[in-house]
C-alpha positions in Angstrom: -8.8 -16.8 111.1 -7.5 -16.7 114.1 -7.5 -19.6 116.1 -7.6 -20.4 120.5 -7.6 -23.6 121.9 -9.2 -22.6 125.3 -8.8 -25.0 128.3 -8.0 -28.4 128.5 -8.9 -29.5 124.5 -6.3 -30.0 121.4 -6.3 -28.7 118.0 -5.5 -31.7 115.9 -5.4 -32.2 112.3 -5.9 -35.9 111.0 -2.7 -38.2 109.5 -4.2 -38.4 105.8 -3.6 -42.9 105.3 -2.9 -44.1 101.7 -5.3 -45.0 99.4 -3.2 -47.4 97.4 -1.1 -50.6 99.3 2.6 -51.1 97.9 1.4 -54.0 95.8 -1.4 -50.5 94.3 -4.5 -52.6 95.5 -7.2 -49.6 96.5 -9.0 -49.3 99.7 -12.6 -49.3 99.1 -13.9 -48.0 102.1 -11.3 -48.2 104.9 -12.4 -46.0 108.2 -10.2 -43.1 109.3 -7.5 -43.2 111.2 -7.1 -42.5 114.9 -3.4 -41.0 115.0 -3.6 -36.4 114.4 -1.1 -33.9 114.7 -1.3 -31.7 117.3 -1.3 -27.9 115.9 -2.8 -26.1 118.9 -2.9 -26.6 123.0 -5.4 -25.4 125.2 -4.2 -23.3 128.6 -4.8 -26.3 130.7 -7.2 -27.2 133.2 -8.1 -25.4 136.2 -7.8 -26.8 139.1 -9.6 -26.8 142.9 -13.0 -27.3 143.6 -15.3 -27.0 141.0 -13.0 -25.8 137.9 -12.1 -22.4 139.8 -8.5 -22.5 140.8 -5.8 -21.6 138.7 -4.9 -23.3 135.7 -2.6 -26.6 135.5 -0.9 -26.0 131.9 -0.6 -29.1 128.6 2.3 -30.0 129.4 2.0 -34.1 128.2 1.8 -32.7 124.5 3.4 -30.2 123.0 2.7 -28.5 118.8 3.6 -31.0 116.9 3.8 -34.0 118.2 1.5 -37.1 116.5 -1.1 -38.8 119.3 -4.1 -41.8 118.8 -7.5 -41.2 120.3 -10.1 -43.2 119.9 -12.1 -43.4 117.2 -15.0 -42.1 118.6 -13.7 -39.0 121.0 -14.0 -35.9 118.0 -17.1 -37.1 116.1 -19.3 -34.2 115.9 -16.3 -31.7 116.4 -15.1 -31.3 112.9 -14.1 -28.4 110.8 -12.4 -26.7 108.7 -12.2 -27.2 104.7 -11.5 -30.7 104.4 -13.5 -31.8 107.8 -9.5 -32.5 108.5 -10.2 -30.0 111.5 -10.9 -32.1 115.3 -11.0 -30.7 118.7 -10.3 -33.2 121.3 -10.4 -33.3 125.2 -7.4 -34.0 127.0 -8.3 -37.2 128.1 -9.9 -38.5 124.7 -5.5 -39.0 123.7 -3.8 -42.5 124.1 -0.6 -42.2 123.0 2.0 -39.5 121.5 4.4 -39.4 119.4 7.4 -37.5 119.5 9.5 -36.8 116.8 13.4 -35.7 117.8 
């Protein structure tokens, strides 16, 4: 499968949260984590009036970075074998965590 992210969007994979605490208690009914690893970055939004200008590349986020986002951001845009791949708008990300 060949995937290309378009425009002002990011393809991310949610980071799985552990189901067991350090003390050995199972956590039931947990919400999905709002942190993900960036897999692909789009070409960026168009500048100018009505979006007809040149593309402004997304430089703040790179492949491999971790981002946090609103838990309702990608509610209807999940796919993949385990429903762990999300398509986010670049504007929906709050925080970038870069491991250097």
